[in-house]
C-alpha positions in Angstrom: -62.4 177.5 130.0 -64.4 180.7 129.8 -61.9 183.5 130.7 -58.4 184.5 131.2 -57.2 187.7 132.9 -53.7 188.9 133.8 -53.5 190.5 137.2 -51.9 193.9 137.9 -50.2 195.5 140.9 -53.2 197.4 142.2 -56.4 195.9 143.5 -58.9 195.9 140.7 -62.1 194.1 139.8 -62.2 191.4 137.3 -65.2 191.3 135.0 -67.6 188.7 136.1 -65.6 187.6 139.1 -66.3 188.5 142.8 -63.7 190.4 144.7 -60.7 192.7 143.9 -57.5 191.0 142.7 -53.9 192.1 142.6 -50.2 190.9 142.7 -47.8 191.8 145.5 -44.9 190.2 147.4 -44.6 187.3 145.0 -48.2 186.2 145.2 -51.7 186.8 144.0 -54.1 188.3 146.4 -57.9 188.7 146.6 -60.2 190.7 148.9 -63.9 190.0 149.1 -66.8 190.2 151.4 -69.3 187.4 152.4 -72.0 188.9 150.2 -69.6 188.5 147.2 -70.1 184.6 147.5 -66.4 183.9 146.7 -65.5 180.4 148.1 -61.9 179.5 148.7 -61.0 175.9 147.9 -59.6 174.2 150.8 -56.9 172.1 149.2 -53.9 172.4 147.0 -51.2 170.1 145.6 -48.4 171.6 147.7 -46.3 168.4 147.1 -45.9 169.4 143.5 -44.2 172.7 144.5 -46.7 174.5 142.5 -48.2 176.6 145.3 -47.8 177.7 148.9 -51.0 176.3 150.2 -50.8 177.9 153.7 -53.7 180.4 153.1 -55.7 177.7 151.4 -55.4 175.4 154.3 -56.8 178.1 156.7 -59.6 179.5 154.6 -62.4 177.2 153.5 -65.9 178.4 152.9 -67.0 181.8 151.8 -64.3 184.5 152.0 -64.7 187.5 154.2 -61.4 189.4 154.1 -58.3 188.8 152.1 -56.5 185.6 150.9 -53.4 185.0 148.8 -51.5 182.1 147.0 -48.0 181.9 145.6 -47.6 179.8 142.4 -44.4 178.7 140.8 -43.5 179.5 137.3 -45.5 177.4 134.8 -47.8 176.3 137.7 -51.6 176.5 138.1 -53.7 176.1 141.3 -57.5 175.7 141.7 -57.9 178.6 144.2 -61.6 179.7 144.4 -65.1 179.2 143.1 -68.4 181.1 142.8 -71.9 180.6 141.4 -72.4 182.5 138.2 -75.3 184.9 138.8 -75.3 183.8 142.4 -77.9 184.6 145.0 -76.7 185.1 148.6 -73.6 183.7 150.2 -75.7 181.1 152.2 -76.8 179.6 149.0 -73.2 179.5 147.8 -72.1 177.8 150.9 -74.8 175.2 150.7 -73.7 174.4 147.2 -70.1 174.2 148.1 -69.7 170.6 146.9 -71.7 171.0 143.7 -69.1 171.4 141.0 -71.7 171.6 138.3 -73.0 174.9 139.5 -69.7 176.8 140.2 -67.3 178.6 138.1 -63.8 177.6 139.1 -60.9 180.2 139.4 -57.5 178.9 138.7 -54.5 181.1 139.7 -51.6 180.5 137.3 -48.1 182.0 136.6 -46.7 182.3 133.1 -43.6 184.2 132.1 -43.5 185.6 135.7 -46.9 187.2 135.6 -50.0 186.0 137.5 -53.4 185.4 135.8 -56.8 184.0 136.5 -58.3 181.4 134.3 -62.0 180.5 134.7 -63.7 177.1 134.2 -67.4 177.0 133.9 -69.0 173.5 133.7 -72.2 175.0 132.2 -70.4 176.8 129.4 -72.0 176.0 126.0 -68.6 174.6 124.8 -68.9 171.8 127.4 -72.7 171.2 127.6 -72.9 171.0 123.8 -69.6 169.1 123.3 -70.2 166.1 121.0 -66.6 164.8 120.6 -63.6 165.5 118.6 -63.5 164.8 114.9 -61.0 162.1 113.9 -59.7 160.3 110.9 -60.6 156.7 110.5 -58.1 154.4 111.8 -55.4 153.4 109.4 -52.8 150.8 110.3 -50.4 152.4 107.9 -49.9 155.1 110.5 -48.7 152.6 113.1 -45.0 153.1 112.9 -42.0 151.2 114.4 -39.7 153.5 116.2 -36.1 153.4 117.2 -35.7 155.1 120.7 -32.4 156.9 121.5 -32.4 158.1 125.1 -30.2 160.9 126.2 -27.7 160.3 129.0 -29.5 162.8 130.9 -32.6 165.0 130.3 -32.1 168.3 128.5 -33.9 171.6 129.2 -35.1 172.9 125.9 -36.7 176.4 125.3 -40.0 176.2 123.2 -42.6 178.7 122.2 -46.2 178.6 123.5 -49.8 179.2 122.4 -49.7 182.4 124.4 -48.1 185.1 122.3 -44.8 186.3 123.8 -44.4 183.4 126.1 -41.6 180.8 126.0 -41.4 177.7 128.1 -39.1 174.9 128.9 -39.5 171.4 127.7 -37.9 168.3 129.3 -36.2 166.5 126.4 -35.4 162.9 127.3 -34.3 161.4 123.8 -34.9 161.1 120.2 -37.5 159.0 118.3 -36.5 157.9 114.8 -39.4 157.0 112.4 -39.4 155.7 108.9 -42.1 155.7 106.3 -41.9 155.1 102.6 -38.2 154.9 102.9 -38.0 158.4 104.5 -36.5 158.7 108.0 -37.4 161.4 110.4 -35.9 162.2 113.8 -38.1 163.8 116.6 -37.2 164.9 120.0 -39.3 163.3 122.8 -40.3 165.0 126.0 -41.5 163.6 129.4 -39.7 161.4 131.8 -36.9 158.9 131.2 -39.5 156.0 131.2 -42.5 157.8 129.6 -42.1 159.6 126.3 -44.3 161.7 124.0 -43.8 163.7 121.0 -45.3 167.1 120.0 -45.0 167.7 116.4 -46.3 169.5 113.2 -47.0 167.9 109.8 -48.5 168.9 106.5 -52.1 169.0 107.9 -51.3 171.4 110.7 -53.4 174.6 110.6 -55.3 173.1 107.6 -57.3 170.1 108.7 -55.7 169.6 112.1 -54.6 171.9 114.8 -51.4 173.8 114.6 -49.6 171.1 116.5 -50.5 167.8 118.2 -48.9 165.2 120.3 -48.7 161.4 120.5 -47.4 159.0 123.1 -44.4 156.8 122.3 -44.9 153.2 123.2 -42.2 150.9 124.5 -39.4 151.0 126.9 -36.8 153.5 125.9 -34.1 151.5 127.6 -34.7 148.7 125.1 -34.3 151.1 122.2 -37.3 149.8 120.4 -40.9 151.2 120.4 -43.8 152.2 118.4 -45.6 155.5 117.5 -49.3 154.9 116.5 -50.2 158.2 114.9 -53.8 157.2 114.8 -53.6 158.1 118.7 -52.5 161.7 118.0 -54.4 164.2 120.1 -54.9 167.9 120.3 -53.5 170.2 123.1 -56.0 172.0 125.2 -55.3 175.3 123.2 -57.1 173.9 120.3 -60.4 174.0 122.1 -60.1 177.5 123.7 -58.8 180.9 123.2 -57.2 180.7 126.8 -54.6 178.1 126.4 -50.8 178.6 127.1 -49.7 175.2 125.9 -46.1 174.6 124.9 -45.1 174.4 121.1 -43.2 171.5 119.8 -39.4 171.5 120.1 -37.9 173.2 117.0 -37.4 170.7 114.2 -40.2 168.3 115.3 -41.9 168.4 111.9 -43.1 165.4 110.0 -42.9 165.8 106.2 -46.1 163.8 105.7 -49.7 164.8 105.8 -50.6 162.9 108.9 -54.3 162.2 108.3 -54.6 160.2 111.5 -55.7 160.9 115.0 -57.7 164.0 116.1 -58.6 166.7 113.6 -59.2 170.3 114.6 -62.2 170.6 117.0 -65.5 171.4 115.4 -66.0 175.1 114.8 -62.4 176.0 115.5 -59.2 176.4 113.5 -57.0 175.0 116.1 -54.4 177.8 115.4 -53.6 180.2 118.2 -52.8 183.9 117.5 -49.1 185.0 117.0 -49.7 188.3 118.7 -52.5 189.9 120.7 -55.4 187.9 122.3 -56.3 187.4 126.0 -53.2 185.2 126.8 -50.5 187.5 125.2 -47.9 188.3 127.9 -48.6 191.7 129.3 -45.0 192.7 129.2 -41.5 191.3 128.6 -41.1 187.8 129.9 -39.7 187.8 133.5 -39.3 184.1 134.4 -39.0 180.7 132.8 -38.5 179.9 129.1 -35.8 181.8 127.5 -35.1 183.9 130.7 -32.0 182.7 132.6 -32.5 181.6 136.1 -31.1 183.7 138.8 
């Protein structure tokens, strides 16, 4: 990720991105000419309910005119692409299938607001990436778990890496862990048959990112499982200033220093800002999270 920009109600240029962009009638809009070299992507996962793909289905190739897309709250859609420092539009069209030479534009919606998120495969953070630091595997962090499914999933409001934003997590049950005689209960999210846990611990924001996640192994219906904290991973926000990832459910805090799994990425603290920054909501939250549905 190399950029994140909230869109306004009036057509405006976005630095480094072809075309003029704005929000109207519940969707994000762009106007561009052939010479701008902005190529619309011709597919969208409409089945997910994330977007109205009608305009994407009509418009493939370099845009000459206007296009729009509607995205559901908390959704994101790959919408367009362009060659950074591109030449003419013919060259852009010729390289339409070359993912390695194009900056991809995602349209997303968070808190009721539309934004663009840019992904550049030639960004130094990607081309120089040499892996994520980890602790050495320690079998002591492979813990037996007691799994207690809820009768039905529960919608729980959580914070996010984006300041001012709240989101909703699908809580499916509780995971009970024990280590050195100390029992801890965490709320799992996911689907009834596939659980994971986002959590903090004593290393959070020190030697690991502010919060991490781990899969819960086993069939929740059986009531028994395993959590291998050596498999703990970072959320995307830990690698970029442009993440909007959900925070853990309140109370999901391990009292131990979990020196297992992934550490903070090299050169980054893995701690998002609590205010300001490019992903901070541009106004009061309008949709999702703590905002009641109509």
